[in-house]
GUDOPA-824280 format. One record per residue: residue number from 0; residue in three letters; x, y, z of N, C-alpha, C, CB in turn. Coordinates in Angstrom, 2 decimals, padded with zeros to 5 digits. Each point is the difference from the previous one (the first is absolute). Glycine has a CB too. Example, Ala and Ser with C-alpha at 12.3 -4.5 7.8 and 13.67 -1.06 7.14 Angstrom:
BEGIN
> 0_ALA_013.19_-005.69_007.80_-000.89_001.19_000.00_000.90_001.20_000.00_-001.89_-001.17_001.25
> 1_SER_001.54_002.22_-001.97_000.82_001.19_000.06_-000.77_001.09_000.73_001.18_-000.63_-002.15
//
This chain:
BEGIN
> 0_MET_113.60_-090.26_008.71_-001.27_-000.26_-000.93_-000.71_001.71_000.12_-000.54_-003.25_000.65
> 1_ILE_-000.57_004.01_-001.38_-000.33_000.56_-000.04_-001.30_-000.09_001.07_001.47_000.23_-002.13
> 2_ASP_-001.21_001.22_003.14_-001.42_000.61_000.58_-001.08_000.22_-000.47_001.11_000.78_000.85
> 3_ASP_-001.89_-000.79_-001.93_-000.55_000.72_-000.70_-001.34_-000.75_-000.85_002.40_001.29_000.11
> 4_ASP_-003.58_-000.49_-000.30_-001.10_-000.64_-000.65_-000.20_000.47_-000.86_-000.81_-000.62_001.32
> 5_SER_001.96_001.03_-002.11_-000.49_000.24_-001.41_000.72_-001.10_-001.05_-000.33_002.72_000.60
> 6_ALA_000.87_-003.52_-000.40_000.38_-001.35_-000.71_-002.12_-000.28_000.04_003.64_-001.21_001.27
> 7_VAL_-004.13_000.78_-000.08_-000.87_-000.84_-000.07_-001.17_001.13_-000.96_000.78_-001.79_002.60
> 8_ALA_-000.62_002.69_-002.67_-001.42_000.90_-000.62_000.49_000.58_-001.62_-000.90_001.13_002.88
> 9_GLU_002.14_-001.59_-003.25_000.64_000.16_-001.68_-000.93_-000.78_-000.51_002.60_000.19_000.04
> 10_GLY_-002.93_000.40_-001.03_-001.28_-000.23_-001.11_-000.72_-000.06_000.24_000.46_-000.69_-000.95
> 11_SER_-001.38_000.57_002.21_-001.27_-000.03_000.12_-000.83_001.47_000.35_000.66_-002.48_000.62
> 12_GLU_-001.67_002.68_-000.75_-000.53_001.14_-000.25_-000.68_000.74_001.31_-000.24_-000.99_-002.38
> 13_PRO_000.31_001.95_002.66_-000.64_001.13_001.50_-001.77_-001.27_-000.17_001.37_004.21_-000.52
> 14_THR_-001.40_-004.53_002.04_-001.63_000.11_000.48_-000.55_001.11_-000.03_000.23_-001.46_001.35
> 15_ALA_-001.70_001.26_-001.59_-000.67_000.74_000.51_-000.64_-000.21_001.26_000.01_000.43_-002.01
> 16_PRO_-000.73_000.86_002.95_-000.45_-000.27_000.92_-001.11_-001.16_000.13_000.86_002.20_000.19
> 17_ALA_-000.94_-002.89_000.71_-000.99_-001.01_-000.02_-001.45_000.52_-000.03_001.65_-001.39_001.19
> 18_ASN_-001.96_002.55_-000.83_-001.44_000.77_000.57_000.01_001.56_-000.43_-000.11_-001.60_002.31
> 19_PRO_000.36_001.52_-003.91_000.63_001.64_-000.37_-001.88_000.44_000.13_003.03_-000.10_-002.36
> 20_ARG_-002.34_001.54_003.08_-001.49_000.61_000.77_-000.47_000.51_-001.28_000.55_000.88_002.69
> 21_THR_-002.12_-001.00_-002.73_-000.79_001.05_-001.16_000.35_001.14_000.07_-001.80_-000.95_-000.04
> 22_PRO_001.52_001.95_-000.71_000.29_001.57_-000.01_-001.50_000.40_000.52_001.98_000.36_-002.25
> 23_TYR_-002.41_000.33_002.52_-001.08_000.91_001.03_-001.16_-000.22_-001.41_001.79_002.44_002.00
> 24_SER_-001.21_-002.22_-002.81_-000.83_000.72_-001.11_-001.11_-001.13_-000.84_002.32_001.84_-000.35
> 25_GLN_-001.27_-002.92_000.94_-001.27_-001.64_-000.80_-000.52_-000.67_001.11_001.44_-000.96_-002.16
> 26_ARG_-001.41_001.72_003.44_-000.22_-000.76_001.20_-001.78_-000.07_-000.16_002.50_000.93_001.72
> 27_PRO_-002.90_-001.68_-000.93_-001.63_000.11_-000.26_-000.85_001.22_000.85_000.14_-002.75_-000.37
> 28_VAL_000.37_003.06_001.26_-000.65_001.31_000.52_000.31_000.97_-000.52_-000.15_-000.65_001.70
> 29_ALA_001.52_000.64_-002.55_000.37_001.51_-000.85_-000.87_-000.04_-001.11_002.55_000.24_000.46
> 30_ARG_-002.85_-001.55_-000.68_-000.85_000.01_-001.57_-001.26_000.06_-000.18_001.41_-001.14_-000.60
> 31_ALA_-002.01_000.83_002.24_-001.10_000.07_000.41_-000.44_001.67_000.01_000.46_-002.45_001.26
> 32_ARG_000.42_003.19_-000.65_-000.18_001.27_000.17_-000.27_001.14_-001.13_001.27_-000.90_001.76
> 33_ARG_000.30_000.25_-003.03_000.33_000.87_-001.23_-001.89_-000.53_-000.53_003.75_-000.14_-000.74
> 34_GLU_-004.37_-001.05_000.69_-000.65_-000.14_-000.69_-001.53_000.74_000.55_001.73_-002.04_-000.84
> 35_LYS_-001.50_002.36_002.34_-001.61_001.13_000.46_000.11_001.21_-000.50_-000.43_-000.79_002.26
> 36_ALA_001.82_001.10_-002.08_000.33_001.51_-000.69_-000.13_000.02_-001.49_001.69_000.50_001.80
> 37_HIS_-001.35_-001.37_-002.56_-000.71_000.02_-001.60_-001.87_000.42_000.13_002.08_-002.44_-000.97
> 38_GLU_-002.38_001.52_001.85_-001.56_000.26_-000.25_-000.60_001.00_000.88_-000.24_-002.27_-000.69
> 39_LEU_001.24_003.12_001.34_-000.52_001.03_000.30_-000.01_001.25_-000.34_000.14_-001.23_001.06
> 40_ILE_001.38_001.34_-001.85_000.01_000.91_-000.75_-000.86_-000.29_-001.27_002.14_000.59_001.07
> 41_GLU_-002.55_-001.59_-001.95_-001.05_-000.59_-000.79_-001.17_000.63_000.11_000.95_-001.92_000.16
> 42_ARG_-001.70_001.60_001.39_-001.38_000.90_000.50_000.20_001.31_000.14_-000.78_-001.67_001.22
> 43_LEU_001.92_002.83_-001.01_-000.10_000.75_000.22_-000.23_000.76_-001.34_000.98_-000.64_002.13
> 44_VAL_000.08_000.73_-003.06_-000.13_000.00_-001.23_-001.17_-000.46_-000.72_002.06_-000.09_000.39
> 45_ALA_-002.84_-000.87_-000.04_-001.28_-000.26_-000.91_-001.13_000.74_000.87_000.76_-002.54_-001.13
> 46_GLU_-000.95_003.27_002.27_-000.71_000.42_000.95_000.16_001.75_-000.20_000.37_-002.47_001.63
> 47_GLY_001.01_002.38_-001.60_000.58_001.86_000.36_-000.35_000.51_000.69_000.22_000.59_-001.42
> 48_ARG_-000.42_-001.36_002.66_-000.47_000.69_001.62_001.13_-000.70_000.93_-003.04_000.14_-000.25
> 49_VAL_002.84_000.35_001.34_000.55_-000.96_001.20_-000.99_000.69_001.06_002.90_-000.58_-000.62
> 50_ARG_-003.62_-000.69_001.27_-000.92_000.68_001.11_000.52_-001.33_001.27_-002.69_001.42_-001.83
> 51_ILE_002.87_000.04_003.02_000.33_-000.64_001.08_-000.79_-000.50_000.79_001.39_001.06_-000.21
> 52_THR_-001.97_-001.73_000.10_-000.97_-000.89_001.28_000.22_-000.47_001.30_-000.56_-000.68_-001.65
> 53_ASP_-000.30_001.46_002.62_000.35_-000.21_001.27_001.98_000.69_000.58_-002.28_-002.53_-000.54
> 54_PRO_002.83_003.42_000.44_001.23_000.37_000.10_000.01_-000.09_001.38_000.38_001.33_-002.00
> 55_ASP_000.98_-001.51_002.57_000.40_000.18_001.10_000.86_001.35_000.42_-000.27_-002.43_-000.25
> 56_VAL_000.31_002.56_001.35_000.71_001.43_000.12_001.32_000.40_-000.34_-001.32_-000.04_001.52
> 57_ASP_001.99_-001.29_-002.16_001.18_000.77_-000.07_000.00_000.23_-001.83_001.50_-001.17_002.64
//
């Protein structure tokens, strides 16, 4: 008797993980940040200036 699982797995395809992790770039938080960054860039290009209101010490 062979004490090996290869006979059982023979011919079957490897199984995928039950819950594959979503890449960070596709997660809702990352998409929202990317969208806000695009909006900021578009606004900066359109206005052509940067105004810092109420700057802190740093």
